[in-house]
N, C-alpha and C positions, 0 to 999 in steps of 0.2 A: 398423476400429473408431475410431470419432468418441471424443473428449474432452470434458467437461462443464467441466472447468479452463480456470478466467477469470482473468486477472489485471486489476488495478482501479488506478485514479492515486489516492494517497492523499497528502496532505502530513504532516510530523512538527509539533510542536509550534511550529516555528522557521517553518513554511511552505515548506521545502522539498519537493519533488517525489521521489516512489519509486514503483515497482511492487509491489502484495501480490497474492497468489494467493488460498490458504487460512487467512491468519493463524494458522499452525501454528509459528511461531518466530519469535523476537526477536533482531533484530540493531540495527545502530548506524547513524542516520545520516549518509552519506560528508561531508557537509558541518559539520556541527555535534556529533554520537555523540548526537542524543538518541535515543532508544528508537523503534524502527518494526519492522514486523510485528504480532505478536502471539500469542496464547497459546488452546489452544483455541477456534478459530474466531473469537476474539473479539478486533479491532483495540486497539493497544496505545494506553493512556490519554494524550489531546491530540493522536491522532493523527486526522483526517479524511480523509471520502472527497474528492474533488477528481472531478467528473463534466466538468468543464470542457474538460479534457484528452482524454476518452475519444474525444470526436466525431471527433479529428483519428486516431486508432486505425483508425476504418472507412472511412478515405477509399478 
């Protein structure tokens, strides 16, 4: 059975990269401690999608 789950690259409020799947839990950035992830499929405030890195995941 194939899964529809897919992770995407995001940046924390200070620009550090992290992977996030479904944004169902919040954690802390390993580099600076800012909130990353999210709740109820909504990404945490201040985080932004970083699609520049995703082109390398498909190589």
